[in-house]
MARPA-585046 format. One line per field, with one value per residue (C-alpha): x, y, z; residue in three letters; residue number from 1. Coordinates in Angstrom, 1 decimal. Last residue first. Example, Ala and Ser with C-alpha at 12.3 -4.5 7.8 and 13.67 -1.06 7.14 Angstrom:
<atoms>
px: [13.7/12.3]
py: [-1.1/-4.5]
pz: [7.1/7.8]
code: [SER/ALA]
pos: [2/1]
</atoms>
This chain:
<atoms>
px: [8.4/7.2/4.3/3.3/0.0/1.8/2.6/-1.1/-2.2/-0.1/-1.5/-5.0/-4.5/-3.5/-6.6/-8.8/-7.3/-5.2/-5.7/-9.4/-9.4/-10.7/-8.0/-5.3/-6.6/-6.6/-3.1/-1.8/-3.4/-1.8/1.6/1.2/0.6/3.3/5.9/5.0/5.3/8.7/10.6/11.6/12.8/15.6/18.2/16.7/13.0/13.5/15.1/12.6/9.6/11.2/11.8/8.1/7.3/9.4/7.6/4.2/4.8/1.2/2.2/0.7/2.5/5.8/6.0/3.6/0.5/-0.3/-3.7/-4.6/-4.5/-3.4/-2.2/-1.4/-0.1/1.9/3.5/4.4/5.9/7.9/9.3/10.0/12.0/13.9/14.9/15.6/19.0/20.4/18.9/20.6/24.1/26.5/24.3/25.6/22.4/22.3/22.4/19.5/17.6/18.2/17.1/13.9/13.2/13.8/11.3/8.7/8.9/8.7/5.7/4.1/4.1/2.8/0.0/-1.0/-1.0/-3.0/-5.6/-6.0/-6.5/-9.4/-10.9/-10.8/-12.1/-15.1/-17.7/-16.8/-17.3/-14.1/-14.0/-11.0/-9.4/-6.5/-3.4/-1.3/-1.6/-4.1/-6.0/-6.4/-7.5/-10.0/-11.6/-11.9/-13.6/-16.0/-16.8/-17.5/-21.3/-21.5/-19.5/-16.0/-14.0/-11.1/-8.5/-5.9/-4.6/-1.2/-0.6/2.0/2.2/5.7/7.0/6.2/8.3/11.3/13.0/13.3/11.2/10.7/7.0/5.0/2.1/-1.7/-2.3/-5.2/-7.5/-10.2/-12.1/-14.1/-15.6/-15.4/-18.5/-18.0/-19.9/-17.7/-14.6/-15.9/-17.0/-13.7/-12.7/-16.0/-14.9/-12.7/-9.8/-7.5/-5.8/-4.9/-4.1/-6.3/-8.2/-9.9/-11.6/-12.5/-16.0/-15.9/-12.7/-11.2/-9.6/-11.8/-9.8/-12.2/-12.4/-8.7/-8.2/-10.8/-9.2/-5.7/-6.9/-8.6/-5.5/-2.9/-3.3/-3.2/0.1/-0.2/-1.1/-4.0/-3.8/-5.7/-7.5/-8.6/-5.6/-4.3/-6.5/-5.6/-1.9/-2.5/-4.5/-1.7/1.1/3.3/6.4/6.4/6.7/9.7/11.3/8.9/11.1/14.3/13.1/9.9/11.9/14.3/11.4/10.0/13.4/13.6/10.3/7.1/6.4/3.3/3.1/1.9/0.8/1.3/-0.2/-2.0/-0.8/-0.6/3.1/1.9/-0.5/2.3/4.6/1.8/1.2/4.9/5.2/2.1/3.3/6.9/5.9/5.0/2.1/-0.6/0.0/-1.7/-2.9/-4.2/-6.3/-6.1/-9.3/-8.0/-4.5/-1.7/1.6/4.2/6.6/6.9/8.1/7.8/10.6/10.7]
py: [30.8/27.3/26.2/26.9/25.1/21.9/23.2/24.2/20.9/19.0/20.9/20.4/16.6/16.5/18.3/16.1/12.9/10.6/6.8/7.2/6.1/9.5/11.3/9.0/9.6/13.4/13.3/11.3/13.6/16.6/14.8/14.0/17.6/19.0/16.5/17.1/20.9/20.5/18.5/21.5/23.3/20.7/21.8/24.8/24.3/20.6/21.0/23.5/21.3/18.2/20.2/21.2/17.5/16.7/19.5/18.2/14.6/13.6/9.9/9.2/12.3/11.4/7.8/4.9/4.2/0.5/0.9/3.0/-0.2/-3.3/-5.8/-3.6/-0.7/-2.9/-4.8/-1.5/-0.1/-3.3/-3.1/0.6/0.0/-3.0/-1.2/2.3/1.8/-0.3/2.2/5.1/3.7/6.5/8.4/11.9/13.9/14.9/11.2/10.6/13.4/11.9/8.4/9.9/11.6/8.4/6.6/9.4/9.5/5.8/5.7/8.4/6.1/3.0/4.3/7.3/5.4/2.5/4.7/7.0/4.0/2.7/6.2/6.6/3.1/3.3/4.3/1.2/-1.1/-3.0/-6.8/-8.4/-11.1/-13.0/-13.4/-16.2/-15.3/-18.2/-16.8/-13.4/-15.0/-17.3/-14.4/-12.2/-15.0/-15.6/-11.8/-11.5/-11.9/-9.4/-6.7/-6.4/-4.4/-6.2/-4.9/-7.6/-8.8/-10.5/-14.1/-14.8/-11.7/-11.0/-14.1/-12.3/-9.3/-11.5/-11.0/-7.2/-4.6/-2.8/-3.6/-2.4/-4.5/-4.3/-5.9/-4.1/-6.1/-4.0/-6.2/-5.2/-7.4/-5.6/-5.4/-2.1/-0.1/-1.9/-0.3/3.2/2.6/1.1/4.0/3.5/0.0/1.0/3.4/4.5/1.2/0.6/-3.0/-3.0/-5.9/-6.2/-9.5/-9.9/-10.5/-7.5/-5.5/-5.8/-2.3/0.0/3.2/4.9/2.0/1.6/5.4/5.7/2.8/4.3/7.8/6.6/4.6/7.3/9.0/5.6/4.6/1.7/-1.9/-2.7/-6.5/-8.1/-11.4/-13.4/-12.1/-12.0/-9.1/-7.2/-7.3/-6.3/-3.3/-2.3/-2.6/-5.6/-6.9/-10.7/-13.0/-15.3/-14.2/-12.7/-11.7/-10.4/-9.6/-8.0/-5.9/-4.8/-3.6/-1.7/0.0/0.9/2.7/1.9/-1.7/-3.6/-7.3/-10.4/-14.0/-14.8/-18.2/-19.4/-22.2/-20.7/-19.8/-17.8/-15.9/-15.0/-13.9/-11.7/-10.2/-9.4/-7.8/-5.7/-4.5/-3.5/-2.0/-3.8/-1.5/-3.4/-7.0/-9.8/-13.1/-16.1/-18.0/-21.6/-23.0/-26.5/-25.1/-27.0/-27.2/-24.4/-25.0/-21.4/-20.4/-16.7/-15.5/-14.0]
pz: [17.0/16.4/18.6/22.2/22.0/22.9/26.4/27.0/25.5/28.0/31.0/29.5/29.2/32.8/33.9/31.7/33.0/30.8/30.5/29.9/26.3/25.2/27.1/25.7/22.2/22.7/24.2/21.3/18.8/20.5/20.6/16.9/15.9/18.1/16.9/13.3/13.7/15.5/12.9/10.7/13.9/14.3/16.9/18.8/18.2/18.7/22.0/23.2/22.3/23.9/27.1/27.1/26.7/29.8/31.7/30.7/31.9/31.4/31.5/28.0/26.8/28.5/27.1/26.7/24.6/24.3/25.8/22.7/20.6/22.6/20.0/17.0/19.0/21.3/18.4/16.8/20.0/20.5/17.0/17.4/20.6/19.2/16.0/17.3/18.8/16.0/13.5/15.3/15.1/16.0/18.4/18.6/19.2/15.6/14.7/17.1/15.3/11.9/13.0/14.5/11.2/9.3/11.6/11.4/7.6/7.3/9.6/7.5/4.5/6.3/8.6/6.5/3.3/4.9/6.6/3.6/1.4/3.5/3.7/-0.1/-0.7/1.6/-1.0/-3.1/-0.1/0.9/0.9/2.6/0.5/2.1/0.0/-1.4/-5.1/-5.5/-2.5/-4.3/-7.5/-5.8/-3.8/-6.9/-8.8/-6.0/-5.8/-9.5/-9.4/-6.4/-8.3/-6.9/-4.4/-2.8/-0.3/-0.3/3.0/3.4/4.1/1.4/-0.8/0.5/-1.3/-4.6/-3.7/-2.8/-6.2/-5.5/-7.2/-3.8/-3.2/-0.2/1.0/1.3/-2.1/-3.8/-6.0/-7.7/-10.2/-13.3/-16.0/-19.3/-21.6/-23.4/-20.8/-18.2/-19.9/-19.7/-16.0/-14.8/-12.6/-10.7/-9.6/-6.6/-6.7/-4.0/-3.1/-6.7/-7.9/-11.0/-12.5/-15.8/-16.5/-20.2/-21.5/-23.8/-23.6/-27.1/-27.3/-29.3/-29.0/-26.7/-24.3/-24.0/-23.6/-20.9/-19.0/-19.3/-18.4/-15.3/-14.3/-14.7/-11.3/-9.5/-11.2/-13.7/-12.9/-15.2/-14.8/-17.7/-17.2/-20.2/-22.1/-25.7/-26.8/-23.6/-24.2/-27.8/-26.6/-24.2/-26.8/-26.5/-24.6/-25.1/-22.1/-22.7/-19.4/-16.9/-14.0/-15.6/-19.1/-17.8/-15.3/-18.0/-20.0/-17.0/-16.4/-20.1/-19.7/-21.6/-20.7/-21.8/-20.8/-22.6/-22.3/-18.6/-18.1/-15.0/-12.9/-9.4/-10.0/-13.0/-10.8/-8.4/-11.3/-12.6/-9.2/-8.7/-12.2/-11.7/-8.3/-9.3/-12.6/-15.8/-16.7/-18.7/-17.6/-19.4/-17.9/-19.9/-17.5/-16.4/-15.0/-13.9/-13.8/-15.7/-13.9/-14.4/-17.2/-18.3/-14.8/-14.1/-11.9/-8.4]
code: [ARG/PRO/GLY/ASP/ALA/LEU/VAL/ASP/LEU/LEU/LEU/GLN/ALA/ASP/PRO/ALA/THR/LEU/THR/GLY/ALA/ALA/LEU/ALA/ARG/ALA/ALA/THR/LEU/ARG/ALA/LEU/ALA/LEU/TYR/ALA/PRO/LEU/ALA/GLU/PRO/ALA/ALA/ALA/ARG/LEU/ALA/GLU/VAL/HIS/GLY/ALA/VAL/THR/GLU/ALA/ASP/ALA/ARG/ALA/VAL/PRO/GLY/THR/LEU/GLY/ALA/ASP/GLY/LEU/ARG/LEU/ALA/ASN/ASP/LEU/ALA/ALA/SER/LEU/LEU/PRO/GLY/LEU/MET/ARG/ALA/PRO/HIS/GLN/VAL/GLY/ALA/LYS/ALA/LEU/LEU/ASP/THR/ALA/GLN/VAL/VAL/LEU/THR/VAL/LEU/HIS/ASN/ALA/GLY/GLY/ALA/LEU/ALA/ALA/HIS/TYR/LEU/PRO/ARG/ASP/GLU/GLU/ALA/ILE/PHE/VAL/PRO/GLU/GLY/GLY/MET/GLU/MET/VAL/LEU/VAL/GLU/ALA/ALA/PRO/ARG/LEU/ALA/PRO/PRO/ALA/THR/VAL/GLY/PHE/SER/ILE/GLY/ALA/LEU/ARG/ASP/VAL/ASP/ASP/PRO/ARG/GLY/THR/PHE/THR/MET/VAL/PRO/HIS/LEU/ALA/LEU/PRO/LEU/ALA/GLY/ARG/ALA/VAL/ALA/PRO/GLU/PHE/VAL/ALA/LEU/GLY/HIS/ARG/GLY/SER/ALA/HIS/ALA/LEU/LEU/ARG/GLY/ALA/LEU/PRO/ALA/GLY/THR/ALA/ALA/LEU/GLY/ALA/VAL/LEU/GLY/MET/LEU/ALA/ASP/ASP/PRO/VAL/THR/LEU/LEU/ALA/LEU/ASP/ALA/ALA/ALA/ILE/VAL/GLU/ALA/PRO/GLN/LEU/VAL/PRO/VAL/GLU/PRO/LEU/PHE/ARG/GLU/VAL/ARG/ARG/ARG/SER/THR/GLU/SER/VAL/ALA/SER/ALA/GLY/THR/VAL/ARG/HIS/GLY/ALA/ARG/SER/LEU/ALA/VAL/ALA/LEU/ALA/THR/GLY/VAL/ARG/GLY/ALA/GLY/VAL/VAL/GLY/VAL/ASN/LEU/ARG/ALA/PRO/HIS/GLU/PRO/ALA/GLY/PRO/GLU/TRP/THR/MET]
pos: [300/299/298/297/296/295/294/293/292/291/290/289/288/287/286/285/284/283/282/281/280/279/278/277/276/275/274/273/272/271/270/269/268/267/266/265/264/263/262/261/260/259/258/257/256/255/254/253/252/251/250/249/248/247/246/245/244/243/242/241/240/239/238/237/236/235/234/233/232/231/230/229/228/227/226/225/224/223/222/221/220/219/218/217/216/215/214/213/212/211/210/209/208/207/206/205/204/203/202/201/200/199/198/197/196/195/194/193/192/191/190/189/188/187/186/185/184/183/182/181/180/179/178/177/176/175/174/173/172/171/170/169/168/167/166/165/164/163/162/161/160/159/158/157/156/155/154/153/152/151/150/149/148/147/146/145/144/143/142/141/140/139/138/137/136/135/134/133/132/131/130/129/128/127/126/125/124/123/122/121/120/119/118/117/116/115/114/113/112/111/110/109/108/107/106/105/104/103/102/101/100/99/98/97/96/95/94/93/92/91/90/89/88/87/86/85/84/83/82/81/80/79/78/77/76/75/74/73/72/71/70/69/68/67/66/65/64/63/62/61/60/59/58/57/56/55/54/53/52/51/50/49/48/47/46/45/44/43/42/41/40/39/38/37/36/35/34/33/32/31/30/29/28/27/26/25/24/23/22/21/20/19/18/17/16/15/14/13/12/11/10/9/8/7/6/5/4/3/2/1]
</atoms>
């Protein structure tokens, strides 16, 4: 993942600036440079960010945010979600040259409202959220190929948003402004909580004496994920889906004894699984009640 100063000319080449050279911003900047645009500046506060610019965007100067924007046609505002509103407000309040410039953030949480102070000064807002995790490794840019981007844009800028996403290798999926919080909750819950569940399962297997938990879990979890994505609730398997209430009760007791910190999550997810199976018609009401009775017996 490295910017190539000699990239071929682009028919509508943009000067691209990065305000916040974190993992995501750097990856997007490299992807745009590979598409023929030119990275003209990056802001980097921490030493880690400065090293990231040196590694992945060689020859790109490290500048102050207002200077980055002054040199750019498109500025990527890729700071943490909670810092984005303050950054936009600060740029507008200090007179940064915003008029006529495309400003894009990569936040899943925010849509266009966060840009209001900048739009009042003539900026052109885009929300371009890559649905992917980034590690800061060289293969981050390659992970953009074929992924979805959650896009929110004014009607007049939708074509520009589509082109930019496709140039980065992604597929634009338009999300209404009012739906951004639900959209982001779904993604964060699915991806982040999955990591927690997998790591917790790994820890429990290790407690049970399994020497290579990841090797054991890999095929099972891969199949479960594939079933979930292809089949939805019809992909549910296991003791809850089969209404094996005694087995579930055994799980509860085992967790209470060996890993009480894991029990609340098990109970909550088992209840949700039972409710979904009942709604899907794969679990009868009497069987669901037996399970819920067992699952109501929480931590003591």
